[in-house]
ChimeraX commands (.cxc) that place a marker at each C-alpha (Angstrom):
marker #1 position 14.69,3.40,-12.28 radius 0.5
marker #1 position 16.37,0.42,-10.69 radius 0.5
marker #1 position 16.40,-0.62,-6.86 radius 0.5
marker #1 position 19.96,-1.08,-5.48 radius 0.5
marker #1 position 20.04,-3.67,-3.16 radius 0.5
marker #1 position 22.36,-3.99,-0.29 radius 0.5
marker #1 position 21.39,-7.16,2.16 radius 0.5
marker #1 position 19.10,-10.03,1.48 radius 0.5
marker #1 position 18.41,-12.49,4.34 radius 0.5
marker #1 position 15.74,-14.36,5.85 radius 0.5
marker #1 position 13.36,-12.55,8.61 radius 0.5
marker #1 position 13.79,-13.63,12.15 radius 0.5
marker #1 position 10.37,-14.88,13.91 radius 0.5
marker #1 position 10.08,-12.36,16.13 radius 0.5
marker #1 position 10.52,-9.51,13.70 radius 0.5
marker #1 position 8.01,-11.39,11.09 radius 0.5
marker #1 position 5.66,-11.62,14.08 radius 0.5
marker #1 position 6.44,-7.52,14.86 radius 0.5
marker #1 position 5.66,-6.87,10.89 radius 0.5
marker #1 position 2.16,-9.24,10.90 radius 0.5
marker #1 position 0.81,-7.08,13.76 radius 0.5
marker #1 position 1.76,-3.77,12.23 radius 0.5
marker #1 position 0.12,-5.00,9.06 radius 0.5
marker #1 position -2.84,-5.34,10.86 radius 0.5
marker #1 position -6.00,-6.09,8.59 radius 0.5
marker #1 position -3.34,-7.47,5.60 radius 0.5
marker #1 position -1.26,-9.64,7.83 radius 0.5
marker #1 position -2.95,-12.41,5.38 radius 0.5
marker #1 position -0.49,-11.42,2.64 radius 0.5
marker #1 position 2.17,-13.58,5.11 radius 0.5
marker #1 position 0.63,-16.66,4.90 radius 0.5
marker #1 position 2.37,-19.06,7.56 radius 0.5
marker #1 position 4.65,-21.43,5.32 radius 0.5
marker #1 position 6.13,-18.79,3.48 radius 0.5
marker #1 position 9.48,-18.03,2.72 radius 0.5
marker #1 position 10.03,-14.82,4.03 radius 0.5
marker #1 position 12.68,-12.23,3.18 radius 0.5
marker #1 position 14.01,-8.86,3.95 radius 0.5
marker #1 position 15.77,-6.86,1.27 radius 0.5
marker #1 position 17.30,-4.04,2.27 radius 0.5
marker #1 position 17.26,-1.25,-0.56 radius 0.5
marker #1 position 18.97,2.56,-0.62 radius 0.5
marker #1 position 15.15,3.95,-0.03 radius 0.5
marker #1 position 12.58,1.50,1.82 radius 0.5
marker #1 position 13.10,-2.05,2.91 radius 0.5
marker #1 position 10.80,-4.67,1.10 radius 0.5
marker #1 position 9.53,-7.80,2.74 radius 0.5
marker #1 position 9.56,-10.57,0.01 radius 0.5
marker #1 position 7.18,-13.50,0.71 radius 0.5
marker #1 position 8.22,-16.36,-1.68 radius 0.5
marker #1 position 9.93,-14.29,-3.95 radius 0.5
marker #1 position 7.45,-11.62,-4.53 radius 0.5
marker #1 position 7.49,-7.61,-2.64 radius 0.5
marker #1 position 4.57,-8.22,-0.61 radius 0.5
marker #1 position 5.37,-5.36,2.11 radius 0.5
marker #1 position 7.22,-2.18,2.19 radius 0.5
marker #1 position 8.86,-0.78,5.50 radius 0.5
marker #1 position 8.79,3.07,5.56 radius 0.5
marker #1 position 10.27,4.18,9.07 radius 0.5
marker #1 position 10.04,0.62,10.03 radius 0.5
marker #1 position 6.30,0.54,9.39 radius 0.5
marker #1 position 5.14,-1.93,7.57 radius 0.5
marker #1 position 2.79,-1.22,4.43 radius 0.5
marker #1 position 1.34,-3.62,1.86 radius 0.5
marker #1 position 2.70,-3.28,-1.31 radius 0.5
marker #1 position -0.20,-3.59,-4.59 radius 0.5
marker #1 position 1.60,-6.82,-5.51 radius 0.5
marker #1 position -0.01,-7.72,-1.50 radius 0.5
marker #1 position -3.03,-5.89,-1.78 radius 0.5
marker #1 position -3.69,-7.12,-5.02 radius 0.5
marker #1 position -4.57,-11.03,-3.51 radius 0.5
marker #1 position -6.31,-9.83,-0.61 radius 0.5
marker #1 position -10.09,-8.62,-0.25 radius 0.5
marker #1 position -10.15,-5.15,0.55 radius 0.5
marker #1 position -12.80,-4.47,2.79 radius 0.5
marker #1 position -11.31,-2.38,5.32 radius 0.5
marker #1 position -9.08,1.04,4.51 radius 0.5
marker #1 position -10.24,1.58,0.94 radius 0.5
marker #1 position -10.74,4.39,-0.77 radius 0.5
marker #1 position -12.68,4.48,-4.11 radius 0.5
marker #1 position -11.61,6.86,-6.89 radius 0.5
marker #1 position -13.06,8.07,-10.12 radius 0.5
marker #1 position -12.09,6.65,-13.21 radius 0.5
marker #1 position -10.82,10.29,-14.05 radius 0.5
marker #1 position -8.17,9.69,-11.24 radius 0.5
marker #1 position -6.71,6.91,-12.58 radius 0.5
marker #1 position -4.45,8.13,-14.79 radius 0.5
marker #1 position -2.98,11.04,-12.33 radius 0.5
marker #1 position -2.50,8.04,-9.57 radius 0.5
marker #1 position -0.30,5.99,-12.42 radius 0.5
marker #1 position 1.86,8.94,-12.25 radius 0.5
marker #1 position 2.69,8.96,-8.54 radius 0.5
marker #1 position 0.12,12.09,-7.76 radius 0.5
marker #1 position -1.60,12.10,-4.41 radius 0.5
marker #1 position -5.43,11.96,-4.14 radius 0.5
marker #1 position -7.77,14.82,-3.97 radius 0.5
marker #1 position -11.05,14.79,-2.21 radius 0.5
marker #1 position -12.78,15.64,-5.72 radius 0.5
marker #1 position -12.32,11.95,-7.10 radius 0.5
marker #1 position -12.93,10.18,-4.34 radius 0.5
marker #1 position -16.34,8.63,-4.51 radius 0.5
marker #1 position -16.59,6.29,-1.92 radius 0.5
marker #1 position -14.14,5.45,1.29 radius 0.5
marker #1 position -14.17,2.98,4.31 radius 0.5
marker #1 position -15.58,5.11,7.26 radius 0.5
marker #1 position -13.44,3.79,9.85 radius 0.5
marker #1 position -10.62,5.59,8.16 radius 0.5
marker #1 position -8.87,7.87,10.61 radius 0.5
marker #1 position -5.93,10.14,9.72 radius 0.5
marker #1 position -2.55,8.49,8.84 radius 0.5
marker #1 position -4.12,5.26,8.74 radius 0.5
marker #1 position -2.86,3.13,5.57 radius 0.5
marker #1 position -5.29,3.03,2.58 radius 0.5
marker #1 position -5.32,1.20,-0.22 radius 0.5
marker #1 position -6.63,3.04,-3.29 radius 0.5
marker #1 position -8.98,1.26,-6.06 radius 0.5
marker #1 position -10.77,2.11,-9.08 radius 0.5
marker #1 position -14.77,2.66,-8.93 radius 0.5
marker #1 position -15.15,0.51,-11.66 radius 0.5
marker #1 position -13.02,-2.75,-11.20 radius 0.5
marker #1 position -12.01,-2.24,-7.70 radius 0.5
marker #1 position -8.29,-3.08,-8.67 radius 0.5
marker #1 position -6.13,-1.36,-6.08 radius 0.5
marker #1 position -4.22,0.99,-7.87 radius 0.5
marker #1 position -2.07,2.66,-4.87 radius 0.5
marker #1 position -1.24,2.71,-1.17 radius 0.5
marker #1 position -1.12,5.37,0.73 radius 0.5
marker #1 position -1.68,7.65,4.25 radius 0.5
marker #1 position -5.03,9.32,4.87 radius 0.5
marker #1 position -4.54,12.58,5.74 radius 0.5
marker #1 position -8.26,13.01,6.74 radius 0.5
marker #1 position -11.16,10.65,7.62 radius 0.5
marker #1 position -13.09,8.23,5.61 radius 0.5
marker #1 position -16.51,10.68,5.60 radius 0.5
marker #1 position -14.52,13.90,5.13 radius 0.5
marker #1 position -12.72,12.32,1.61 radius 0.5
marker #1 position -15.93,11.84,0.20 radius 0.5
marker #1 position -17.85,15.07,1.78 radius 0.5
marker #1 position -15.47,17.86,0.38 radius 0.5
marker #1 position -14.77,18.62,-3.01 radius 0.5
marker #1 position -11.08,20.48,-2.74 radius 0.5
marker #1 position -7.92,19.45,-0.98 radius 0.5
marker #1 position -5.63,16.27,-0.68 radius 0.5
marker #1 position -6.90,13.40,0.94 radius 0.5
marker #1 position -4.28,10.50,0.74 radius 0.5
marker #1 position -0.58,10.70,0.42 radius 0.5
marker #1 position 0.45,8.45,-2.42 radius 0.5
marker #1 position 3.34,6.25,-1.10 radius 0.5
marker #1 position 3.25,3.48,-3.64 radius 0.5
marker #1 position 1.52,3.29,-7.26 radius 0.5
marker #1 position 1.56,1.22,-10.01 radius 0.5
marker #1 position 4.14,1.29,-12.27 radius 0.5
marker #1 position 6.56,2.83,-9.82 radius 0.5
marker #1 position 10.63,1.13,-8.79 radius 0.5
marker #1 position 8.64,-1.36,-6.31 radius 0.5
marker #1 position 5.80,-2.22,-8.92 radius 0.5
marker #1 position 8.11,-3.11,-11.56 radius 0.5
marker #1 position 11.03,-4.88,-9.39 radius 0.5
marker #1 position 12.04,-7.93,-10.45 radius 0.5
marker #1 position 14.09,-10.16,-7.73 radius 0.5
marker link #1:1,2 radius 0.2
marker link #1:2,3 radius 0.2
marker link #1:3,4 radius 0.2
marker link #1:4,5 radius 0.2
marker link #1:5,6 radius 0.2
marker link #1:6,7 radius 0.2
marker link #1:7,8 radius 0.2
marker link #1:8,9 radius 0.2
marker link #1:9,10 radius 0.2
marker link #1:10,11 radius 0.2
marker link #1:11,12 radius 0.2
marker link #1:12,13 radius 0.2
marker link #1:13,14 radius 0.2
marker link #1:14,15 radius 0.2
marker link #1:15,16 radius 0.2
marker link #1:16,17 radius 0.2
marker link #1:17,18 radius 0.2
marker link #1:18,19 radius 0.2
marker link #1:19,20 radius 0.2
marker link #1:20,21 radius 0.2
marker link #1:21,22 radius 0.2
marker link #1:22,23 radius 0.2
marker link #1:23,24 radius 0.2
marker link #1:24,25 radius 0.2
marker link #1:25,26 radius 0.2
marker link #1:26,27 radius 0.2
marker link #1:27,28 radius 0.2
marker link #1:28,29 radius 0.2
marker link #1:29,30 radius 0.2
marker link #1:30,31 radius 0.2
marker link #1:31,32 radius 0.2
marker link #1:32,33 radius 0.2
marker link #1:33,34 radius 0.2
marker link #1:34,35 radius 0.2
marker link #1:35,36 radius 0.2
marker link #1:36,37 radius 0.2
marker link #1:37,38 radius 0.2
marker link #1:38,39 radius 0.2
marker link #1:39,40 radius 0.2
marker link #1:40,41 radius 0.2
marker link #1:41,42 radius 0.2
marker link #1:42,43 radius 0.2
marker link #1:43,44 radius 0.2
marker link #1:44,45 radius 0.2
marker link #1:45,46 radius 0.2
marker link #1:46,47 radius 0.2
marker link #1:47,48 radius 0.2
marker link #1:48,49 radius 0.2
marker link #1:49,50 radius 0.2
marker link #1:50,51 radius 0.2
marker link #1:51,52 radius 0.2
marker link #1:52,53 radius 0.2
marker link #1:53,54 radius 0.2
marker link #1:54,55 radius 0.2
marker link #1:55,56 radius 0.2
marker link #1:56,57 radius 0.2
marker link #1:57,58 radius 0.2
marker link #1:58,59 radius 0.2
marker link #1:59,60 radius 0.2
marker link #1:60,61 radius 0.2
marker link #1:61,62 radius 0.2
marker link #1:62,63 radius 0.2
marker link #1:63,64 radius 0.2
marker link #1:64,65 radius 0.2
marker link #1:65,66 radius 0.2
marker link #1:66,67 radius 0.2
marker link #1:67,68 radius 0.2
marker link #1:68,69 radius 0.2
marker link #1:69,70 radius 0.2
marker link #1:70,71 radius 0.2
marker link #1:71,72 radius 0.2
marker link #1:72,73 radius 0.2
marker link #1:73,74 radius 0.2
marker link #1:74,75 radius 0.2
marker link #1:75,76 radius 0.2
marker link #1:76,77 radius 0.2
marker link #1:77,78 radius 0.2
marker link #1:78,79 radius 0.2
marker link #1:79,80 radius 0.2
marker link #1:80,81 radius 0.2
marker link #1:81,82 radius 0.2
marker link #1:82,83 radius 0.2
marker link #1:83,84 radius 0.2
marker link #1:84,85 radius 0.2
marker link #1:85,86 radius 0.2
marker link #1:86,87 radius 0.2
marker link #1:87,88 radius 0.2
marker link #1:88,89 radius 0.2
marker link #1:89,90 radius 0.2
marker link #1:90,91 radius 0.2
marker link #1:91,92 radius 0.2
marker link #1:92,93 radius 0.2
marker link #1:93,94 radius 0.2
marker link #1:94,95 radius 0.2
marker link #1:95,96 radius 0.2
marker link #1:96,97 radius 0.2
marker link #1:97,98 radius 0.2
marker link #1:98,99 radius 0.2
marker link #1:99,100 radius 0.2
marker link #1:100,101 radius 0.2
marker link #1:101,102 radius 0.2
marker link #1:102,103 radius 0.2
marker link #1:103,104 radius 0.2
marker link #1:104,105 radius 0.2
marker link #1:105,106 radius 0.2
marker link #1:106,107 radius 0.2
marker link #1:107,108 radius 0.2
marker link #1:108,109 radius 0.2
marker link #1:109,110 radius 0.2
marker link #1:110,111 radius 0.2
marker link #1:111,112 radius 0.2
marker link #1:112,113 radius 0.2
marker link #1:113,114 radius 0.2
marker link #1:114,115 radius 0.2
marker link #1:115,116 radius 0.2
marker link #1:116,117 radius 0.2
marker link #1:117,118 radius 0.2
marker link #1:118,119 radius 0.2
marker link #1:119,120 radius 0.2
marker link #1:120,121 radius 0.2
marker link #1:121,122 radius 0.2
marker link #1:122,123 radius 0.2
marker link #1:123,124 radius 0.2
marker link #1:124,125 radius 0.2
marker link #1:125,126 radius 0.2
marker link #1:126,127 radius 0.2
marker link #1:127,128 radius 0.2
marker link #1:128,129 radius 0.2
marker link #1:129,130 radius 0.2
marker link #1:130,131 radius 0.2
marker link #1:131,132 radius 0.2
marker link #1:132,133 radius 0.2
marker link #1:133,134 radius 0.2
marker link #1:134,135 radius 0.2
marker link #1:135,136 radius 0.2
marker link #1:136,137 radius 0.2
marker link #1:137,138 radius 0.2
marker link #1:138,139 radius 0.2
marker link #1:139,140 radius 0.2
marker link #1:140,141 radius 0.2
marker link #1:141,142 radius 0.2
marker link #1:142,143 radius 0.2
marker link #1:143,144 radius 0.2
marker link #1:144,145 radius 0.2
marker link #1:145,146 radius 0.2
marker link #1:146,147 radius 0.2
marker link #1:147,148 radius 0.2
marker link #1:148,149 radius 0.2
marker link #1:149,150 radius 0.2
marker link #1:150,151 radius 0.2
marker link #1:151,152 radius 0.2
marker link #1:152,153 radius 0.2
marker link #1:153,154 radius 0.2
marker link #1:154,155 radius 0.2
marker link #1:155,156 radius 0.2
marker link #1:156,157 radius 0.2
marker link #1:157,158 radius 0.2
marker link #1:158,159 radius 0.2
marker link #1:159,160 radius 0.2
view
């Protein structure tokens, strides 16, 4: 499961500013003095910060990678799952409502979310919410988060 790289080049300041704006609360994963490059691949493009894949671009929308999320305090946009859900997420499964024990009440539909485990609060997956935070916690059936990146996938294992 290798990532096929087509191009690698430094990001222009204007594009970098757009990406930081798009990241919102996660803009801090790209420090001001960092070396920032774009890695064009056959799948999603990646933003390398000092050589590490910290941001992925899906349809030109920036999302933090798990390596990017690991280096930040996750205070907004979090979804907490019980330990029973961890093994499913490690295989790329979407997040189901019954496995959710807590979620940021400010999450709306189609928001970027970081899925963390309840015990260690470590990031397990990055996804797109399919419902609001309170709905995720209240519902006892159905998909709550569409997983777009998870521990053990191609991006996680990428070595540049």
